[in-house]
Every structure is written in structure tokens, then in C-alpha cells.
C-alpha positions in Angstrom: 0.0 0.0 0.0 0.9 3.4 -0.5 1.4 5.4 3.1 3.6 8.6 4.3 5.6 7.9 7.2 8.4 9.6 9.6 11.2 8.0 11.6 12.7 10.9 13.2 10.9 14.4 14.2 11.3 17.6 12.2 10.2 19.6 9.5 7.6 18.2 7.4 9.4 18.6 4.2 12.8 16.9 5.7 11.2 13.9 7.4 7.8 12.6 5.7 8.5 9.8 3.1 6.1 8.5 0.5 6.4 4.7 -0.2 5.3 1.2 -0.3 4.3 -0.8 3.1 2.8 -4.3 3.8 -0.9 -3.9 3.9 -1.7 -4.3 7.4 -3.9 -7.7 8.8 -6.9 -6.7 11.5 -6.2 -8.6 14.7 -8.5 -9.8 17.1 -11.1 -7.2 17.4 -10.2 -4.9 14.7 -11.3 -3.8 11.4 -9.4 -2.8 8.3 -10.3 0.2 6.5 -9.5 1.4 2.8 -9.3 4.9 3.3 -10.8 7.4 0.9 -9.7 10.3 3.1 -7.4 11.6 5.9 -7.5 14.9 7.8 -4.8 16.7 9.3 -5.2 18.5 12.9 -2.6 20.7 14.5 -1.8 17.8 17.0 -0.3 15.5 14.1 1.7 18.0 12.6 2.9 19.1 16.3 3.9 15.3 16.9 5.6 15.5 13.5 7.6 18.1 14.5 8.9 17.1 17.6 7.3 20.0 19.7 4.2 18.2 21.0 4.4 16.8 24.3 2.8 13.4 23.2 5.5 11.0 22.6 6.6 8.9 19.7 7.4 6.0 21.0 7.7 4.1 17.7 10.3 3.7 15.4 8.1 4.6 12.4 5.1 6.6 12.5 2.3 6.9 10.2 0.6 10.0 11.4 -3.0 11.1 11.9 -5.6 10.4 13.9 -8.5 10.9 11.7 -9.8 9.3 8.3 -12.9 7.8 6.6 -13.0 5.2 4.2 -14.5 1.8 3.7 -14.3 -1.8 5.7 -12.5 -4.6 3.9 -11.6 -6.8 6.3 -12.4 -7.8 10.1 -10.4 -9.5 12.7 -11.4 -12.4 14.8 -14.5 -11.4 17.3 -15.6 -8.5 14.7 -19.1 -9.4 12.6 -18.3 -10.1 9.1 -21.3 -7.5 8.3 -19.3 -5.0 8.7 -17.2 -5.4 5.6 -18.6 -2.8 3.2 -19.6 -0.4 5.8 -18.6 3.3 5.1 -16.9 4.8 8.4 -15.5 7.5 10.3 -12.3 6.8 12.3 -10.9 8.8 15.6 -7.6 8.2 17.6 -6.0 5.8 15.1 -2.7 6.7 15.7 -3.0 7.2 19.4 -0.6 4.8 20.7 -0.1 3.0 17.7 2.5 3.4 15.1 0.4 3.7 12.1 -2.5 6.1 11.3 -4.5 7.3 8.5 -1.9 8.7 5.8 -2.1 5.8 3.9 -4.5 3.5 1.9 -5.3 1.2 4.4 -5.4 1.0 8.6 -6.1 -1.4 10.7 -7.3 -0.4 14.6 -9.9 -1.3 16.7 -13.4 -2.0 15.4 -15.1 0.8 18.2 -12.4 3.5 16.7 -14.6 2.8 13.1 -17.8 4.6 13.4 -20.8 4.3 11.0 -20.7 7.1 8.5 -24.3 8.2 7.2 -24.9 7.8 3.3 -25.5 11.5 3.1 -22.0 12.6 4.4 -19.1 12.3 1.9 -15.6 10.9 3.1 -13.8 14.1 2.9 -16.4 15.7 5.2 -16.3 12.3 7.2 -12.5 12.8 8.0 -13.1 15.9 9.7 -15.1 14.5 12.6 -12.8 12.9 14.7 -10.7 15.1 16.9 -12.4 18.4 16.4 -16.2 17.2 16.6 -15.9 15.0 19.5 -13.4 17.8 21.5 -16.4 19.9 21.1 -18.7 17.6 21.7 -17.1 17.0 25.3 -16.4 20.6 25.8 -20.2 21.6 25.4 -22.0 18.4 26.4 -19.4 16.9 29.0 -21.7 17.2 31.9 -25.3 17.1 30.6 -27.5 19.3 28.3 -27.4 22.9 27.6 -30.9 23.3 26.3 -32.0 26.8 27.5 -28.5 28.3 28.4 -26.0 30.5 27.0 -22.8 29.5 26.1 -19.6 31.4 24.9 -17.3 29.8 22.2 -14.0 31.2 22.3 -12.7 31.2 18.4 -15.7 30.2 17.1 -14.2 30.3 13.2 -11.6 27.6 14.4 -12.4 24.1 13.7 -13.5 23.1 17.2 -15.3 26.2 17.7 -17.5 26.2 14.5 -18.8 22.9 15.5 -19.2 23.8 19.2 -21.5 26.5 17.7 -23.5 24.2 15.8 -23.9 21.4 18.3 -25.0 24.0 20.8 -27.7 25.4 18.5 -28.4 21.8 17.6 -28.7 21.0 21.6 -31.2 24.6 21.7 -28.5 26.8 23.3 -28.0 30.8 22.8 -24.4 31.2 21.2 -22.2 34.0 21.8 -18.8 33.7 20.4 -15.6 35.2 19.3 -13.3 36.2 16.5 -10.6 38.4 14.8 -11.9 39.2 11.7 -15.1 40.4 9.6 -14.7 37.1 7.3 -14.2 34.9 10.5 -17.5 36.5 11.8 -19.3 35.7 8.5 -18.3 32.0 9.3 -19.3 31.8 12.6 -22.7 33.4 12.0 -23.3 30.7 9.2 -22.7 28.1 11.6 -25.6 29.5 13.6 -23.6 31.8 16.4 -26.3 34.2 17.6 -23.7 36.9 18.7 -20.4 37.4 17.3 -17.7 39.5 18.9 -14.8 40.7 17.2 -12.1 40.4 20.3 -9.9 42.8 18.4 -12.2 45.6 18.1 -14.5 44.8 21.5 -13.8 44.6 24.7 -15.1 40.9 25.1 -16.3 41.4 28.4 -18.3 44.2 28.5 -20.0 43.1 25.4 -21.0 39.6 26.6 -22.8 41.4 29.8 -24.2 43.5 27.7 -25.8 40.8 25.5 -26.8 38.7 28.5 -28.3 41.8 30.4 -25.2 41.4 32.9 -26.1 37.4 33.6 -22.9 36.4 32.1 -22.9 32.8 30.4 -23.8 29.3 31.7 -20.5 28.0 29.8 -17.4 29.1 28.2 -15.4 26.7 25.1 -12.5 27.8 25.4 -9.6 27.6 23.1 -6.7 29.6 24.7 -7.4 29.1 28.7 -4.3 30.8 30.0 -4.6 34.1 28.0 -8.3 34.2 28.6 -8.5 33.4 31.9 -8.6 37.4 33.4 -12.0 37.4 31.7 -13.6 34.4 32.9 -14.9 35.3 36.3 -16.6 38.5 34.8 -18.1 36.8 32.2 -19.4 33.5 33.9 -22.7 33.0 35.8 -22.3 31.7 39.3 -22.1 27.5 38.8 -20.9 27.8 35.6 -18.3 26.2 33.7 -15.3 26.8 31.3 -14.3 23.6 29.1 -10.4 24.2 27.7 -9.0 22.3 25.3 -5.9 24.4 24.3 -4.0 26.6 26.3 -1.1 27.7 23.5 -0.9 31.7 24.5 0.1 30.8 28.1 1.1 27.1 27.9 1.1 27.4 32.5 -1.5 29.8 33.5 -1.7 31.1 36.9 -5.4 30.2 38.2 -7.2 33.3 39.6 -8.5 30.9 42.4 -10.6 32.9 44.6 -12.7 35.1 42.3 -13.6 31.8 40.6 -14.2 29.8 43.7 -16.3 32.6 44.7 -18.7 31.7 41.8 -18.4 28.2 42.3 -17.1 27.9 38.7 -16.1 24.4 37.3 -13.2 24.0 34.8 -12.7 20.9 32.6 -9.8 20.2 30.6 -10.3 18.1 27.4 -8.5 15.8 25.3 -10.2 13.6 23.3 -7.2 10.9 23.5 -7.9 10.2 26.6 -11.5 10.7 27.2 -13.3 8.1 29.8 -15.2 5.3 27.2 -18.3 6.5 28.1 -18.1 10.0 27.1 -17.0 8.5 23.8 -20.0 6.7 23.5 -22.1 9.7 24.3 -20.1 11.7 21.8 -20.8 8.9 18.5 -24.6 8.8 19.6 -25.1 12.4 19.4 -22.9 13.3 16.8 -24.6 10.5 15.0 -28.0 12.3 15.6 -26.6 15.7 14.5 -25.4 14.1 11.3 -28.9 12.8 10.8 -30.5 16.3 10.9 -28.9 16.9 7.7 -27.6 20.6 8.7 -24.0 19.3 9.6 -21.6 22.3 7.8 -17.8 21.3 7.5 -15.2 24.0 6.2 -12.9 22.2 4.2 -9.9 24.8 3.3 -7.5 22.8 1.1 -7.3 19.1 0.2 -4.2 17.6 -1.1 -3.0 13.7 -2.3 -1.3 11.9 -0.5 2.0 12.8 -2.0 1.6 16.4 -1.0 1.3 15.5 2.8 4.3 17.7 3.7 2.5 20.8 1.9 -1.0 20.0 4.1 1.1 19.5 7.2 2.7 23.3 6.0 -0.7 24.6 5.9 -1.9 23.6 9.3 1.2 24.6 11.0 1.1 28.1 9.3 -2.8 28.6 10.9 -3.8 31.0 8.2 -6.7 29.0 7.0 -10.4 28.7 7.7 -11.5 25.1 8.3 -10.0 21.4 7.9 -6.8 20.6 5.7 -8.4 17.0 4.1 -6.0 14.3 2.3 -7.5 12.8 -0.4 -6.7 8.9 -1.0 -7.4 7.7 -4.2 -9.5 4.2 -4.3 
């Protein structure tokens, strides 16, 4: 099979290699998927570059956690009826050497989720880390129906889905962005109120929008950088669920201002989410997809042989949406 791999960390153009590897055989409890698309997440690029806290652990790595394709083989203990099933994948390369930047991947059956016919393979490849992260941040401790949610960075990949899932869950959504183009992107996803944080005072605008009450929940893309405003915008007994803190990697927590409001802080990483949280996310994502209203923003698509360019684009960060790798059948 054709695959792209690396054997040392470093710049994409220097370490990624395209070549042929044996087609994997599914082991007990596994399926083999003939891949049609693979999505590049920031964590994939950071691990390959050697700047992630995530350990590499293996002498050869085929990168990428997320993808979509068709099951073409099953291991012992997996029903043969799954052969031919369209699926989306998540956590494909977590604690395993071979991910989805290849023509085939073998992985535990539970990590291959049925993909509805109304969702294409490129879109299906976008579902894994971003949508499951958005779900955990938004719905990790119950319904948000009738509540007000602040989504920080609503034009980002995770934020874009957090807005959509919040509206699907019947919540009111306030979001922050950094440009008119990103504001339009967030509104198209369903945001009720959009705040340009480069031009407006976020806390003041949130309080104005909510008539001084604040929000019930914050889906946070940069916990450390945004900590100063959280005690001001969260209602008592509110929650902030953070999935990143790149601006300030080791923030100092304003304990007493948050404690006075009985604030709950959730830190979210899809790779190590509890199994029950994964199951709930998969059920809800399936119900959301069934509505036919899901929006997928794909910024660029590359063939497998141009994977280094795809990684470079993700690392630059100047895109609006996913970067997808198409894998020819």
C-alpha cells in the first residue's frame, strides 16, 4: 500500500517519506479500513515536528488520527457484516504506530464509526478530534438546552462545530472572532452573537448581550490567555471547558474569583476521554448528522504525495477550516 511515514521528528518536507508498505492485517477485535480521506489535525503536525508533549514511542510512524473510508476486512470477534460499511475514524494513531495517512489502516473496531450516506468521505474525515472535542467541551456534563454558551474562537475548527452542536442542543451562542471574514463564518454556523475581540471589549460585550447575567458555559480555545475575563463573564456555578492553552501554556489560576462563583473547570483531550464520554459523543454526533444540517469547512485538499504541504498549511494557521488529504481508491 502507499503510505507516508516519518522515522524522526522535524520539518515536514525533511522527514515525511512516501513509499510502499505491507497492507496491514486486522487483529482480534479490529477492522481494516480502505481509506478515502485523512484529515490533518494540529496535534498530528506538532507530534511530527517534535514540539508536542505527546510521545512518539515508535521507530516508524504513519501520522494522523482521523479519516474515513470503507471496511474491507475484519479480525476475529468482529461481525463479517461490517465489511463494506462506510466509516469515520478517530484516535487511529493514538498509542499505535500507524495512522490514516495511508491507503489502509487496521484499528480497533470501536474506533470505526458508521458514516451516514449523506456525508462524504472528505467530510467524514473531519469528524474525529474536532467534533468529539467540541462535544466533550459543550455537553460533557449534561444538556445546555435553554442556556447561554460562549464559544471562544468560533471560526476555528473546534469552535465551528461547538457553535453547531450548541444550536442543535437548543442553546444560545455567543462567540469571539478576530476578523470580519471569521465573523461571517461563525454566523453561518449559527452563532447568535459575534464579538470581534480585536475591536471590542469581550467581557463588556458579553455582559451587554446577556443583560448582565453572564454565560452558563465557556468553550475555551486558549485558557491561559483568556483567564482574566472568565470570572467576569461566567454565571455562578458556570463551567469553562478548555481544550487548549497555547498563548499561556502554564497559566496562573485566579482561584478565589473563580471559587466565589463555584466555577467548574474541565480540561479536555479526546485521546484519553472516558469510554462513556466517547460513546455519548458518537451517539450525539450521529443524531446531529442525521438532521442533514451539519456544515463542514474544508480549507484545502491535497493528494497523499503532497502531505508535507498539507502539514505546512496546518502549521501556518492561516486557513479557515480543515486540511484534508484525499486518498485515491
